[in-house]
C-alpha positions as CSV (number, residue, x, y, z in Angstrom):
1,M,99.6,93.9,93.4
2,A,98.3,93.6,97.1
3,T,95.3,92.3,98.4
4,V,93.9,93.1,101.8
5,S,91.3,91.2,103.8
6,L,89.7,92.7,106.9
7,T,87.9,90.4,109.5
8,G,84.8,91.7,111.3
9,T,83.3,92.9,108.0
10,S,83.9,90.6,105.0
11,W,85.9,93.3,103.0
12,S,88.4,92.5,100.5
13,A,90.1,94.8,97.9
14,E,93.0,94.8,95.4
15,F,95.7,97.5,95.2
16,E,98.4,98.4,92.6
17,P,101.4,99.7,94.1
18,T,102.1,103.3,92.9
19,Q,104.6,106.2,93.7
20,E,101.7,108.6,94.2
21,W,100.8,109.1,97.9
22,I,97.4,110.6,98.8
23,P,98.1,112.3,102.1
24,T,95.3,111.5,104.9
25,D,94.5,112.3,108.4
26,P,94.1,109.6,111.0
27,I,90.8,107.8,110.8
28,P,88.8,106.8,113.9
29,L,87.7,103.2,114.3
30,E,85.2,102.0,116.7
31,G,87.3,99.0,117.6
32,P,90.5,97.2,116.5
33,V,90.6,95.6,112.9
34,S,92.5,92.6,111.9
35,A,93.8,92.6,108.5
36,T,95.6,90.2,106.2
37,L,97.9,91.8,103.6
38,Q,99.1,89.4,100.9
39,G,101.1,90.1,97.7
40,A,104.4,90.9,96.3
41,Y,106.9,92.4,98.9
42,L,107.0,96.1,97.5
43,A,103.2,96.1,97.3
44,V,102.7,94.8,100.8
45,D,105.4,97.2,102.2
46,Q,103.6,100.1,100.2
47,L,100.2,99.2,101.5
48,R,101.5,98.7,105.1
49,E,103.0,102.1,104.9
50,A,99.7,103.8,103.6
51,L,97.7,102.0,106.3
52,G,100.3,103.5,108.8
53,V,99.3,107.1,107.8
54,A,95.7,106.4,108.7
55,F,95.8,104.0,111.4
56,A,98.0,102.6,114.3
57,V,99.4,99.3,112.9
58,D,100.6,96.5,115.3
59,E,102.2,93.6,113.5
60,R,100.7,90.3,114.7
61,G,102.6,88.0,112.4
62,T,104.2,87.5,108.8
63,A,105.0,84.7,106.3
64,A,107.3,84.9,103.5
65,G,107.8,83.1,100.4
66,D,109.9,83.5,97.4
67,Q,108.2,86.4,95.6
68,E,105.2,87.0,97.8
69,Q,104.7,87.9,101.7
70,E,101.6,87.8,104.1
71,A,101.3,90.1,106.8
72,D,98.6,90.2,109.7
73,P,98.5,93.6,111.3
74,R,95.9,94.9,113.8
75,L,94.7,98.3,113.0
76,T,93.5,100.7,115.7
77,T,92.9,104.5,115.9
78,K,96.0,106.4,115.9
79,R,96.3,108.6,118.9
């Protein structure tokens, strides 16, 4: 399971990793959004990949533990 928190709007959600991908087109944003992704390595990687379909993802930092990782990407409109 991965958890994502977005700053600017207090929004948080939990996601279960799955092999089913739902294709999507890029989604416009009014401005950059900072996110924090936290969870198991596979779950965070899959969530990062899914976000990369809809947004431009700029990695700002990561922290790794034994079984979990945290990533702090910045999301912008994909051009």
